[in-house]
N, C-alpha and C positions, 0 to 999 in steps of 0.2 A: 490475370485477374479480370473480373467482369464489371468493375465499377465504371461509371461514365467517364470519358476522358477529361472532362472539364468539371469534375465533381466539386460541389461547394460544401464545406464543413463548417458547422457552427460550434462555438465553445461558449458556455455560459459560466461566468465566474472568473475573477482575476486574482485569486489567492495564489498560494504557492503552487498547487497542482494545476490550476487553470493556466497560469502563466507559463509553467514548464511545458505543458501539453501544447499550448499555442506556439511557442518558439520551436519545439520539436517539429510540429506539423508545418511550420513556415519553411522548413527545409525541403518540402516536397512541392511539386507543381500543381497545387490545388488552390481553389479559392477559399478564403477563410473569412468568417464573420465572428468577431469576438465581442461578446456582450458583457459590459461591466455595470456597476451599480449607479453611478452618477456622472455628471459632466466633469467634475474635478478629476475623478479617477480616469475618465476617458482621455482628457488632455495629457495626464501623466503617462498613460500607456502609449498614446500616439507619439509623444516625444521620445520615450524610451525605444520604441520600435524604429523610428526614423534614425535615431542616433546609432543604433546597432547596425542597421544596414548601410548607412552612410560610412560608418567605420569599416565595414567589410569591403565597400567599394574602394575606399582610400588605400586599403591594404592589399588590393588586388585579388580578393577572394570572390568577387562578383563583378561582372562588367556593367557598363552603363545600361545596356538593354535589359540585363537581368535585374538591375536595381529598379528601373522604371516598371518592369513587369511585376516585380514583387510588390511594389507600393500600390499598383493598380488592382492587385488581386487580394488585397487585405482591407477589410472594413472593420473599424473599431467603433462600437456604438453603445448607446444606453437603451436602445429600443429593441425588445424581443421581436417586434414586427419585422425587423431586418433579417430574421431567420427564415422568412417565408420561402426562399428558393433553395434552402439547404436540403441535401439528401440525407445527411447524418448530423445530429446535434448531440454534443457531449456536455452533460451537466457536471459542474465541479464545485458547486457552492458548499458552504460549511455543512458539517455532518449532523444536521437536525432534520429528522424525518418530516415533521410538520411543514417546515419551510420548503423542503424539496417538493412535497406533495402540492403545496400551493403554487409553486413555480410551474409544475407540469400542468396543473389546471389552467393557469394563465397562458401557458404556451400553446396548448392544444388548438385554439382557433386559428393560429397563425401558420400552422404547418400544412404542407401538402399531404394528401392522403397516403402517399408512399414514403414519406420521410421516416427514417429510423431514429429513435431517441435512445441514448444510453446514459446511465448514471455512473459516475466515477466513485460512488460510495465505497468505503472500505469496511463497512460493518452493518449496513442496513439491508434487509432482504428487499430486492427491487419490487416484488409484488405488493409491498406495503406502501409504495409511493405513487401508484397510478391506479385509478378506479375505472376510468373510461374503457369500455370493452374494446373499442376499435384501437385505441392507443396501446392497450396491453399487448396486442399482437405485434406491435412494432417497437416494443420496449425490452431492454435487457440491461444488465450491468456490464460495464467494461472498466475494470479496475486496473489503472496504470500504477506503476511504482516509481518513486522519486529517487534520483533524477531520471526522467524518462529516457534521455539520450543514453544513459549508462546502463539502464536495466532492460535487457532484451526479453521482457516478459510482461504479459497482460493476462488477466483472468476474465474470461467471457462467462458471465453468470446469467443463465437462462431461467425462466419461470415456467409454470405449467401453461401459460398463455403465450409465450414467445413463439412467433410464427417461424416456419422453416425458412421463408424468404429472408426474415430478419436475421436469423443465424447465418445464412449464406452471405448476406451483405456485410455483416460485421466481420465475418471470417475473411471475406475479400479485402475489407478495409485494413485489418491487421496484417494481412499479407502485403498490401500496398505500402504500409508504413514500416515494414520490416520488423515486426514484433512477433515473437514466439508466444502462442497463446495456450493456456490451459482452459478447456471448456468444462463447466460444472453446472449442476442444478443448484438453485439457491439454497436447498436444504444442506448442501455441503459448501456453501459459499465462503470466500475469503480464506481458502485453505492454506495459502502460504503464510498469512499473518497468524492464523490460528495454530499452525504447525509450531510456532515459536512461543506460544502462550505458556505452556508448562515450564519451558526453559526459563522464560522471563519471571514467572511466578516463583520458581525455585531460587532465582537470584535474590528476590525480596526476602524469601525465607532464610537464606544464608545471611542476609543483612540483619534480620530480626533475631533469629534463633542462635546464630553463631557469632553475632557481634562483629561481623566484618564490615568495614567501612565501604561505602559505595565505590569510592575510588579504587580500593583494593580489589573488589569484585570485578570492576571494569578492567583493571589491569590484568587480572587472571584470565578473563574472557579474551582480551586482545592477545595475550601470550599463548594461549592454548587452543582457542576455538575460532573466534571471528575477528575481523579487523576493527570492529567497533564494539564498545562495551554496551551493556544493557541500559544503564542509567544515562549515559551520554546519548544513546539512541532515543530514549524517551524525551530528553531535553530538546533534541533536534526536531522531532516530530511535533512536540507540544504536549505538555502534561494534560491539558484539557482534551485534546484530540485522542490521546492514548486512553484516557479514562473512559470516554464515551464508547470507544471501540471495545475495550475490555469488558465493560458492563454488558454491551450488546452480545459479545461472544459467550459470556459466562452465564447469561440470564437463565438459561434452561439447564445448566449443568448441575449434577448432583453434588459435586465436590466444591460447594461454595466456600467452605472454610479453607480449602487449599489456596484459594485466590484472595482471601480477605486481607492478608498482610500487604499485598500489592495494592489493592483498591484503597485500603485505609491510608497507606502512605501517600497515594495520589490525592486523596481527599484532603489530607493535611496540607500538602503543597498548594492545592487550589485555594484552601482557606487562607493561606498566607499570600495569595495572589502571585505565586511563583509558577509561571507557565512554561518555563524553559528558556531557551535562547531568545525567543521573541520578546520576553519580558525582562531579560537581563539576569534572570536567576531561575533555577529549578533545582535539580540535584546538585548542580554546580553553579557558582557565580560566573558571570560573563563580563569581561574576558576572564578566562580561567587563570587563576594565579595561585601562588603558594609553592612550597617545597615539593620535590619529587615524592612520589608515593613510597611509603615504607612497606615493603612487601613482607608478609608473614613467612614462617619457616616453610621450607620446600614441601614437607609432607602435607601442610595445610593447603598449599597451593594445588598440589596434585589431587588431594581428596576433593576439594571444591570443584576443580575443573572436571574431574571424572564424573561427578554427579551431574553437573550442569550439561556436560556433553552427552551423558546417558539419557537425560530427559529429552534433549533435542533429537537424538537418534531414534528414541522410542516413539516420539510423536510422528516422525517421518514414516516409520513402519506402520503405525496405526492409520496414517493417511493412506498408505498403500493397501491396507486391509480392505478399504472401501471399494477397491477394484474399479476406480474411475479412470485412472491414467496408467500407462505403462511405467515401470520403475525408471526406465531411462529418461522419460519426460520429467518425472518428479525430481530426479537427481539433477537434471539440467536446470530446472526452474529454481531450485534451492541455491545452486551455485551462482546463477545469475543474480538472484535476489540479495545474497550475502557477499557477493564478490569474492568467492573462495575457489580454490583449485580442486578440492575434494569434497564431494557431497556426502550426505549422511550414510548412504549405503556402502560407499567405498570405505568410509571410516569404520563402519561396523565390521567389515571384513578384517581391516587392519588391527582393530582393538581386540576383536573376538566377540562374537555374539553371546557366547556363554558367560563371559565376564560381565558384559552389560546387563544381561538378564539376571545374573546373580546379585549384582549391586541393587538393581531395581526391586527385586523380590525382598531383599532385606528391609527396604524402606516401606514397601507395600505391606509386609507382615507387621511392621511396627506401627504404621499409621492407619492403614485401611484406605488411604486415598487412592482413588481410581487413577489419578495421574501417574502413580508409580507402577501400576500394573503393567507388566511387560506385554508387548504386542504378541499376538499369536504367531507372527511371522519371524520373531526373533529366535 
């Protein structure tokens, strides 16, 4: 890789993703500048960082010289001016376009002319966040997935303005930190999250139309499809975060009615101030209590799982239709994202593409929703 040997990386934001990215990057031999919101937060972050590495030293995971060097090469600050010597700056603040845009305006005077800036946004087109022409050339999206250490995948999202040098530098950086990347233009951004959108929306329709409890649907998903249920995933990410992202993804889609049960349900929870795990309640109360889930009859389980799985596989084939990445790359990315052994294309072969297509065609004929239309590649 061609990054400078003593590269300095900046991280702005100390929420879930900012913290996770910081601690992942702290495992590499680079200089880090971590910007947080105020002095109280800075003291908390400094204390947590020192405790973590002191504990690693006591447990023999790092020697005394390594501990000294690590502490010397990390700066936790409240001043964006401390980013002045950074070659790459990663923004991770909350998912509000106006706040991100203001931050980049404030940041611009402090950066060197060659500094590359990336946003970890999961739903906002990067070109909407920066207006300065010079900065646009050095700007892109770099979408990490949580937890960063466990998800060997990032999305590099480029705009019409992103320079070739910027693409190369970000590509070298992702190689340096050992993350597999999918590169895409912002018109097709956040493909992995969007790939699961129809699957998630169908889970909400099963809840509303079929009367299945969210715990039952999650149990079916865990049993037949993924290791985590739809509703527990929403709770883990945050109802407010998921709602903002889904609205951004579906804003220009023709099938708004298909997604309305999902958005309506999220709006209701937000109105009740139920944000998921972080607020103590979402689709589930936390800590989760109560008797084991009473599963429906086997035929109901299989019917529900078959439709949900078909929606997920169909979306993967529709993504492949765009001819942006090889099938093997998309298969790998989905497996990494969902921590599964078999990706959508392997499953399609095992289940049979004709069976999947037939199931989807029945729903498409009945409803007319584009979400059910089988991919041309099925």
